[in-house]
Steps between C-alpha positions, in 0.01 A plus 500: 500500500484848652379518863179684601696807606706516175206494254414829340151653490467410138569138578255489790228671293561271209438192723146613566216363283401734217161546665661611820723744319199659340330526837799679652509742207129569545554615865804713409766251615638397168860443419602864463359582845664194650835614355450835652431355846800269460723794442409653837630422850445125577331482169541133413353388830202721450456364141514140620241581778266659246530195269462253783195672637348523159572135428329401830198720442453370143554133601287516803250788450338642805175701530573862429517728806304823518694780343760267323443218270850359515696363204279194492188709485570639168465858405178715525550660158214314314214564741573865506556516129165321454334772722655775295398331175136443609467860635642660188284291270192582713580877487547486122172309450314750718627805315445342158140423602441868553516543124173315473317556839658832617521555877322179569839339439556562871270199572707289266811606697334411836398158371857424364634614834379178657754280323764769573423469870493127495841484327637751741425282797638195325844660511745345751556679833838666507646832623267787395245272334193604712557868432573442144169319451292779624706766322460303170122465555473872582697604192273278285184651634633853432583411143169336417276750680681822399612358169158392391350842589767700321587269209282694258678829601847354442394338174357828366817686605703259290275411210228755510453763221372849562233602254201734472169337583140610508298478822198277431180455680573347846338197651326483831493216746370451858774414735432450873187710470671782315455588135852502357603671172763324284678717242542372148716624213486452126836419348626593152389166369146562607493256784364605837656401834452568867798661663704368784415774752248773487737783536276766342133593500416348166121511518496866399786471240349259249636572150803695628852378419773428758823302535513139614766230521380203294627141496571408133442134581168570663578310830436797725238774497609854402617739760386862484801746497867454405745247610624722779135498640486124528708459820606172656869597517533477886311170491745380236799564729309315784461202269862509390599489869266213569644309202849554637392362832321207340832394335738601781315323788547140364853575375590640842389185678701283263810713551460495874450128504818446293689738722388311817606166348824647393582654841410174676723310263804712578417545872417866507122495541364691798 
């Protein structure tokens, strides 16, 4: 039988239970990485140390230390993946609700933000975790608040159709002690709709024709003017940036956590 020093990396790895092998692969210390370490200076000693420490941590798990969960503590991938999933689903639900309740969808986003915050603080403490929690929450708030306000503009930019409409008799309502005028237009099919924003003085233009961007599906109110008048482009870039941050913050924490465990395993952690 070969001595401890004569056995290869493959043989040492094969002796581990399959469950342990999968755990090593999950933290980036699978067989390919162990082979790479073994090929370096004093490689086999380092490989045996890694496997010995892993075996001890798995057999006798200890409470995770702040900043590093150790091999026995598992990997923080799932808690952060769950946060990302809950946040993305909440943003999508918020934006979809704007199809039916318009800008009031912001309140839906704020309510759905409660489980997002709860899941965020259920993530395990690790390197960069506190900052990532607040960054993720901030990106979420930007998406639901800005997104719900400008969802109609983005939708009309993509799906809206420019057509000639006739200015109809406006409606009047009292808002905060002020009598407000709400412009309405008559579409080609004869239906009358309030417009999104009162961009023109419509009270003195009843019966005149103008251009408006109309939602063929009828989810959003028409917008007076052409597509180039709708706006919302800068806000769209803001939301794209927030979406990128929402994804990158959890991913960065996971990568940093794995990097820390890897560095500790090979003895190079600072």
